[in-house]
C-alpha positions in Angstrom: -18.2 -41.5 -1.9 -20.4 -43.5 -4.2 -20.8 -47.2 -3.8 -19.6 -48.8 -7.1 -19.1 -52.3 -8.3 -15.6 -53.8 -7.8 -14.9 -57.3 -9.2 -12.4 -59.6 -7.6 -9.2 -60.2 -9.5 -7.8 -63.6 -10.4 -5.8 -65.2 -7.6 -2.5 -64.7 -9.6 -3.3 -61.3 -11.0 -0.4 -58.9 -10.4 -1.3 -55.7 -8.6 1.1 -53.4 -10.4 2.3 -50.6 -8.1 3.2 -47.2 -9.7 6.8 -47.0 -8.7 9.6 -44.8 -9.9 11.4 -47.9 -11.2 8.7 -48.3 -13.8 9.8 -44.9 -15.3 13.2 -46.4 -16.0 11.9 -49.2 -18.2 11.1 -47.5 -21.5 13.9 -45.0 -22.1 16.7 -47.7 -22.3 14.4 -49.8 -24.5 13.8 -47.1 -27.0 17.2 -45.5 -27.0 19.9 -47.7 -25.3 22.7 -45.7 -27.1 21.2 -42.2 -26.6 23.6 -39.8 -24.8 23.5 -38.3 -21.3 26.1 -35.5 -21.2 27.8 -33.9 -18.3 28.8 -30.4 -19.4 32.2 -30.6 -21.0 33.4 -33.4 -18.8 32.0 -36.5 -20.4 29.0 -38.5 -21.5 27.5 -42.0 -21.3 24.5 -43.9 -22.7 21.2 -45.0 -21.3 22.6 -48.5 -21.0 25.3 -47.0 -18.8 22.7 -45.1 -16.8 20.9 -48.2 -15.9 24.0 -50.0 -14.8 25.1 -47.0 -12.7 21.7 -46.9 -11.0 22.1 -50.5 -10.1 25.7 -49.9 -8.9 24.5 -47.0 -6.7 21.7 -49.0 -5.2 24.3 -51.7 -4.2 26.7 -49.1 -2.9 24.0 -47.5 -0.7 22.7 -50.8 0.7 26.3 -51.9 1.4 26.6 -48.6 3.3 23.7 -49.7 5.5 20.9 -47.7 3.8 17.5 -49.5 4.4 14.0 -48.9 3.1 12.5 -45.9 4.9 15.9 -44.2 5.5 16.5 -40.7 4.1 19.5 -40.1 1.8 20.3 -36.4 1.1 22.2 -35.0 -1.9 24.2 -31.8 -2.2 25.4 -31.6 -5.8 25.2 -29.4 -8.9 23.1 -30.5 -11.9 24.9 -33.6 -12.9 24.2 -37.1 -14.2 25.1 -38.3 -10.7 22.0 -36.4 -9.4 19.9 -38.1 -12.1 21.2 -41.5 -10.8 20.1 -40.5 -7.3 16.7 -39.4 -8.6 16.2 -43.1 -9.4 18.4 -45.3 -7.2 17.5 -43.8 -3.8 13.7 -44.1 -4.0 13.9 -47.4 -6.0 15.5 -49.1 -3.0 12.7 -47.8 -0.8 14.7 -44.9 0.7 13.6 -41.3 0.6 15.6 -38.8 -1.5 16.1 -35.4 0.2 17.3 -32.8 -2.3 19.0 -30.2 -0.2 18.8 -26.6 -1.3 22.5 -25.7 -1.3 21.7 -22.0 -1.5 20.1 -21.8 1.9 22.1 -20.4 4.8 24.2 -22.9 6.8 21.7 -22.6 9.7 18.8 -23.4 7.4 20.6 -26.3 5.8 21.2 -27.8 9.3 17.6 -27.3 10.1 16.4 -29.1 7.0 18.8 -32.0 7.5 17.8 -32.5 11.1 14.1 -32.0 10.4 14.2 -34.6 7.6 16.3 -36.9 9.8 18.9 -37.5 7.1 20.8 -40.8 7.5 23.4 -40.5 4.7 24.5 -37.5 2.8 26.1 -37.4 -0.7 28.1 -34.1 -0.7 30.1 -32.4 -3.5 33.5 -31.1 -2.8 32.3 -27.5 -3.3 29.9 -27.9 -0.3 32.2 -29.6 2.1 33.1 -26.4 3.9 29.4 -25.9 4.7 29.0 -29.3 6.2 32.4 -29.2 8.0 31.4 -25.9 9.6 28.1 -27.2 11.0 28.9 -30.9 11.5 28.5 -30.7 15.3 24.9 -29.4 14.9 23.9 -32.2 12.5 22.1 -34.8 14.7 21.0 -37.8 12.6 23.6 -38.3 9.8 25.5 -41.6 10.1 27.6 -41.5 6.9 28.8 -39.2 4.1 29.7 -40.1 0.5 32.0 -37.6 -1.3 31.2 -36.3 -4.8 34.0 -34.8 -6.9 34.6 -33.6 -10.4 38.4 -33.8 -10.1 40.8 -36.7 -10.4 41.0 -36.9 -6.7 38.5 -35.9 -4.0 39.4 -33.0 -1.8 40.7 -33.8 1.6 38.0 -33.4 4.3 37.7 -33.6 8.1 34.5 -35.6 7.6 34.6 -39.3 8.1 33.3 -40.4 4.7 32.6 -43.8 3.3 34.6 -42.9 0.2 34.3 -41.2 -3.1 31.2 -41.8 -5.3 32.9 -43.2 -8.4 35.2 -45.4 -6.4 32.2 -46.8 -4.5 30.3 -47.4 -7.8 33.3 -49.1 -9.4 33.4 -51.6 -6.5 29.7 -52.3 -6.4 27.7 -55.0 -8.1 26.1 -54.3 -11.5 22.7 -56.0 -10.7 20.2 -55.0 -8.0 16.8 -56.6 -7.5 14.6 -53.5 -6.9 11.7 -54.6 -4.8 8.0 -53.9 -5.2 6.4 -52.0 -2.3 3.4 -49.8 -1.6 3.1 -47.1 -4.3 2.2 -44.6 -1.6 5.6 -44.9 0.0 7.4 -41.6 0.3 10.0 -41.2 -2.5 11.2 -37.6 -2.1 11.3 -34.7 0.2 12.6 -31.2 0.1 12.0 -27.8 1.8 10.1 -24.8 0.6 12.0 -21.5 0.7 9.5 -19.3 2.4 10.6 -15.7 3.4 9.4 -16.1 7.0 10.1 -18.8 9.6 11.9 -22.1 9.0 11.5 -23.9 5.6 8.6 -26.3 5.5 9.1 -29.9 4.4 7.0 -31.3 1.5 7.0 -34.9 0.4 5.8 -37.0 -2.6 5.1 -40.6 -3.0 6.1 -42.9 -5.9 2.5 -42.9 -7.2 2.4 -39.1 -7.2 5.7 -38.8 -9.1 4.7 -41.4 -11.7 1.4 -39.7 -12.4 3.1 -36.2 -12.5 5.6 -37.6 -15.0 2.8 -39.0 -17.2 0.8 -35.8 -17.1 3.9 -33.7 -17.9 4.8 -35.9 -20.8 1.3 -35.5 -22.2 1.3 -31.8 -21.7 4.7 -31.0 -23.2 4.8 -33.6 -25.9 1.3 -34.3 -27.3 0.4 -31.0 -28.9 1.9 -29.9 -32.2 1.7 -26.3 -31.0 3.6 -27.2 -27.8 6.6 -29.3 -29.0 8.7 -28.8 -25.9 9.5 -32.4 -25.1 9.5 -34.7 -28.1 11.5 -37.8 -29.0 13.9 -35.7 -31.0 14.4 -33.1 -28.2 17.7 -32.3 -26.6 17.0 -31.4 -22.9 19.1 -29.3 -20.6 17.8 -28.2 -17.2 18.6 -24.7 -16.1 16.5 -25.1 -12.9 18.5 -26.6 -10.0 17.8 -30.3 -9.5 17.2 -29.6 -5.8 14.3 -27.4 -6.7 11.1 -29.5 -7.0 12.9 -32.4 -8.8 14.1 -29.9 -11.5 10.3 -29.4 -12.0 10.0 -33.2 -12.6 11.4 -33.0 -16.2 14.4 -35.4 -15.7 11.9 -38.2 -14.9 9.9 -37.4 -18.1 13.0 -37.1 -20.2 14.5 -40.4 -19.0 11.2 -42.2 -19.5 11.2 -41.0 -23.1 14.8 -41.8 -23.7 15.8 -38.4 -25.1 19.2 -36.8 -25.1 20.0 -35.0 -21.8 22.7 -32.4 -21.1 23.5 -31.6 -17.5 25.5 -28.4 -17.1 26.9 -28.8 -13.6 27.3 -25.4 -11.9 25.4 -22.6 -13.6 27.8 -20.4 -15.5 25.9 -18.3 -18.2 28.6 -18.5 -20.8 29.0 -22.3 -20.4 25.2 -22.7 -20.5 25.1 -21.0 -23.9 28.1 -22.9 -25.2 26.4 -26.2 -24.3 23.2 -24.9 -25.9 25.1 -24.3 -29.1 27.2 -27.4 -29.1 24.4 -29.9 -28.4 21.6 -28.0 -30.2 19.6 -28.0 -27.0 15.9 -27.7 -27.9 14.2 -27.6 -24.4 15.1 -26.0 -21.1 13.3 -24.6 -18.1 14.4 -21.8 -15.8 13.4 -18.8 -13.7 13.4 -15.4 -15.4 16.6 -14.4 -13.7 18.7 -17.1 -15.3 17.2 -16.4 -18.7 18.2 -12.7 -18.3 21.7 -13.8 -17.5 22.0 -16.1 -20.5 20.6 -13.5 -22.8 23.2 -11.0 -21.6 26.2 -13.2 -22.6 28.4 -12.6 -25.6 28.0 -16.2 -26.7 24.3 -15.9 -27.3 24.8 -13.3 -30.0 26.1 -16.0 -32.4 23.7 -18.8 -31.3 20.8 -20.1 -33.5 18.0 -20.1 -31.0 15.1 -20.7 -33.4 14.5 -24.2 -32.0 15.0 -23.4 -28.3 11.8 -23.8 -26.3 12.0 -22.6 -22.8 9.5 -23.1 -20.0 9.6 -20.1 -17.6 8.4 -20.5 -14.0 9.1 -19.6 -10.4 8.4 -15.9 -11.1 6.2 -14.3 -13.7 7.3 -14.2 -17.4 7.1 -10.5 -18.2 6.2 -9.1 -21.7 9.5 -7.4 -21.7 11.5 -10.6 -21.3 9.3 -12.6 -23.6 9.7 -9.9 -26.3 13.4 -9.8 -25.9 13.6 -13.5 -26.2 11.4 -13.5 -29.3 13.8 -11.1 -31.0 16.5 -13.8 -30.5 14.2 -16.5 -31.8 13.5 -18.1 -28.3 10.1 -19.6 -27.8 9.1 -19.0 -24.2 6.2 -20.6 -22.4 4.8 -20.0 -18.9 4.6 -22.9 -16.4 2.8 -22.5 -13.1 3.1 -24.5 -9.9 4.8 -24.4 -6.5 6.9 -26.6 -4.3 3.7 -28.1 -2.8 2.4 -29.1 -6.2 5.3 -31.2 -7.5 5.1 -28.6 -9.3 3.1 -28.6 -12.6 -0.4 -27.2 -12.5 -0.8 -25.3 -15.7 1.2 -24.3 -18.8 0.8 -22.1 -21.8 -1.5 -23.8 -24.3 -1.1 -22.4 -27.9 -3.5 -23.1 -30.7 -2.9 -23.3 -34.5 -4.2 -19.7 -35.0 -1.7 -18.4 -32.4 1.2 -19.8 -34.4 0.1 -18.1 -37.5 1.2 -14.8 -35.9 4.8 -13.7 -36.0 6.6 -14.8 -32.8 6.8 -11.2 -31.5 3.0 -11.0 -31.6 2.5 -14.2 -29.6 3.8 -12.6 -26.4 0.3 -11.8 -25.0 -0.6 -15.5 -25.0 2.7 -16.8 -23.9 3.0 -14.7 -20.7 -0.4 -15.8 -19.4 -0.3 -18.5 -16.8 -1.9 -21.1 -19.1 -4.5 -23.8 -18.9 -4.6 -26.6 -16.3 -2.7 -29.7 -17.4 -4.4 -33.1 -17.5 -5.7 -34.4 -14.2 -5.5 -31.0 -12.5 -8.6 -29.3 -11.2 -8.1 -25.5 -10.7 -10.6 -23.1 -9.2 -10.5 -19.5 -8.0 -12.4 -18.7 -4.8 -13.4 -15.8 -2.7 -12.4 -15.4 1.0 -15.3 -17.6 2.0 -14.2 -20.4 -0.3 -17.0 -19.8 -2.9 -16.0 -20.1 -6.6 -16.0 -16.9 -8.6 -16.9 -16.4 -12.2 -14.5 -17.4 -15.0 -15.0 -14.2 -16.9 -11.5 -12.9 -16.9 -12.5 -10.1 -14.5 -13.4 -11.7 -11.2 -10.5 -12.5 -9.0 -10.0 -15.1 -6.3 -7.4 -17.3 -4.7 -6.2 -20.2 -6.8 -7.0 -23.5 -5.2 -6.1 -26.9 -6.7 -6.7 -30.6 -6.7 -4.5 -33.2 -8.4 -3.2 -36.6 -7.7 0.4 -35.3 -7.1 0.0 -32.5 -4.5 1.8 -32.8 -1.2 -0.7 -34.1 1.4 0.7 -32.1 4.3 3.9 -30.5 5.6 6.3 -33.0 7.3 5.9 -32.9 11.1 3.7 -29.8 10.9 0.1 -31.1 10.6 -1.4 -27.8 11.7 0.2 -26.0 8.7 -0.9 -28.9 6.5 -4.5 -28.3 7.6 -4.2 -24.7 6.7 -2.8 -25.7 3.3 -5.7 -28.0 2.6 -8.5 -25.9 4.1 -11.9 -27.0 2.7 -10.4 -29.9 0.8 -8.5 -27.8 -1.7 -4.8 -26.9 -1.7 -4.5 -23.2 -1.3 -1.8 -21.6 -3.4 -1.8 -18.1 -1.9 -2.0 -16.7 -5.4 -4.7 -14.3 -6.7 -5.9 -14.9 -10.3 -8.7 -14.7 -12.8 -9.8 -17.4 -15.2 -10.8 -16.3 -18.7 -13.8 -17.8 -20.6 -11.4 -20.1 -22.6 -10.1 -21.6 -19.2 -6.8 -19.6 -19.3 -5.5 -18.8 -15.8 -4.0 -15.4 -15.3 -2.1 -14.9 -12.1 -2.5 -11.4 -10.7 -0.3 -11.5 -7.6 0.5 -13.3 -4.4 -2.1 -12.5 -1.8 0.6 -11.1 0.5 2.1 -9.0 -2.3 -1.1 -7.2 -3.5 -0.8 -3.5 -2.9 -3.9 -2.1 -1.2 -4.1 1.6 -2.0 -7.0 3.9 -1.5 -9.4 1.0 -1.0 -8.3 -0.6 -4.4 -6.2 -3.6 -5.0 -3.2 -3.1 -7.3 -1.2 -6.0 -8.8 2.5 -5.7 -8.3 3.0 -8.2 -11.1 1.0 -6.1 -13.5 3.2 -3.1 -12.7 6.4 -5.1 -13.1 5.2 -6.4 -16.4 4.5 -2.9 -17.7 7.8 -1.4 -16.4 9.7 -4.3 -18.0 8.5 -3.1 -21.4 10.6 0.1 -21.2 13.5 -0.5 -23.6 16.1 0.4 -21.0 14.8 -1.9 -18.3 16.3 -5.3 -17.5 14.2 -6.2 -14.5 11.7 -4.7 -12.0 10.2 -5.4 -8.6 7.3 -3.6 -7.1 6.1 -3.7 -3.5 3.7 -1.8 -1.4 5.0 0.6 1.3 3.0 2.2 4.0 1.3 5.6 3.2 -0.7 7.7 5.7 -3.1 8.9 3.1 -3.6 5.9 0.9 -2.8 2.9 3.2 -0.1 1.7 0.7 1.6 3.1 -2.3 3.7 1.2 -4.9 7.5 1.5 -4.7 9.6 0.1 -7.6 13.1 -1.2 -7.9 14.5 -1.2 -11.4 17.6 -2.6 -13.0 18.8 -1.3 -16.3 20.3 -3.1 -19.3 24.1 -2.6 -19.7 24.8 0.8 -21.2 21.3 2.1 -20.9 20.0 5.0 -18.8 16.6 6.0 -17.5 15.2 8.4 -14.9 12.1 8.4 -12.6 10.4 10.7 -15.1 11.2 8.3 -18.0 9.6 5.3 -16.3 6.6 7.4 -15.2 6.1 8.7 -18.7 6.4 5.2 -20.1 3.6 4.0 -17.7 1.3 6.9 -18.6 0.7 5.3 -22.0 -0.9 2.4 -20.2 -3.1 4.8 -18.3 -4.2 6.2 -21.7 -5.1 2.7 -22.9 -6.9 1.9 -19.7 -4.6 -0.9 -18.6 -3.9 0.8 -15.3 -5.2 3.8 -13.4 -3.1 6.9 -13.0 -2.8 6.3 -9.3 -1.0 3.1 -10.0 2.1 4.9 -11.3 4.8 4.8 -8.5 6.1 8.1 -7.2 9.1 6.2 -5.8 11.4 4.3 -8.2 14.9 3.2 -7.1 17.5 2.3 -9.8 19.6 -0.6 -8.4 22.4 -2.9 -9.5 20.5 -6.0 -8.4 17.1 -7.0 -7.1 17.1 -9.2 -4.0 16.3 -12.8 -4.8 15.5 -15.9 -2.8 17.6 -19.0 -2.9 15.7 -20.3 -6.0 15.8 -17.0 -7.9 12.4 -15.6 -7.0 12.1 -11.9 -6.2 12.4 -11.6 -2.4 9.6 -9.0 -1.7 9.7 -9.5 2.0 13.3 -8.5 2.1 12.7 -5.5 -0.2 9.8 -4.3 2.1 12.1 -4.7 5.1 14.9 -2.7 3.4 12.5 0.1 2.5 11.2 0.5 6.1 
């Protein structure tokens, strides 16, 4: 590292740490009376939010929570969860956002591995905890969350119900300064093999991620996802990578926020219509469910901007959304990256085209956001050309990437081999710096000595008018090594055959987008495609089922 000149500060100069509490300063200043809505259950203002965060901090410290302790949350997407996003790390504790869709055994594993001290648990998840309580090793206390007038009875020895505890807590808390590198949050990746791996993020990392996200989604006229006039509703679970970090950005900006609670497609659309939601983010599966509701047929979606991530945004889904007026964008990242690495970046000339003709740009993985350095490398770690043709593994550097895996330093070393975080994704980078993900390394289909992208095939199949969704995996083949095998779901009332899909794909052979050997000989029409707990296509399970 270069030796540079550093001047001494004044004796009384304040060394200002980048802490999550600083993100809470501006929103209430700008918009003290702005609303934060909880589905159809109620609402309060930013002034109320600040008071409730102070009350929660007092309630937690009264319960014995100390700096360095870990406080876990099992809740739906609620304003309570937003309060936990702030209060828990602001007192110096670590927020563990538990993935409630994991199996009970995996939930126990993550709680024990994270060494949870206190758990805030919603009534709906009490049966899970009650069923495994004897296997949970470190938890000292539980706090109950309820949406009813009275909390459900439980065999757990709880400290009480959340709202009751807040009502009895003080309205002022002196949040301390501490090292900005202190761990603020932790959660567990949902890999398809082995136990989930714990990632963790510091206050400094979350503050910098928030600032970069705000600049990426707010500053450009062509990308007005998160503006001061926006109405934000997350449709990504808050346990999943901090709801992609957007609640921190939305709160810093002081914009209206709508939290939907449990995801029910009709309710989501009703909230969208009632509150004129202008920005959401979700995985493709949730978008497909919302687009399949009756309510959406009468909704004005012309001002709804949706960031799609977790799985690839296909041309078929983007086109279907465009017909409804939905403006979709692609975001890219992973649990280890906090998550934002890149996002669709439109230019004025792109917006001159009709929305339906913007799909080709919107489905690409986008351009790296500020302060992110992305590269694609060959197996030896050497950068490959950014010509849109050469492919390599995506590696990243940014100030908010997890620095290892909790208690698994050897896996952390693998993640950071060569000083770059390895994503496990294969991609190309075009001359204009646009990243185009081709596949996961483990999902590339190796057939006849060639590499075939399962994502490309899924994208092309999705453009058939009868297709709702598609998944493609490689299956063993004695002659070719592997051959593509597709699972396809159809839209309600639609029909299609193997020959129909193959005929549809032949047009892309004629245009040179794929080779004729890429067309699957095996296509199964199914009711549902297996998904992981966060809505991604579970290709390992599909491969296992096809054995």
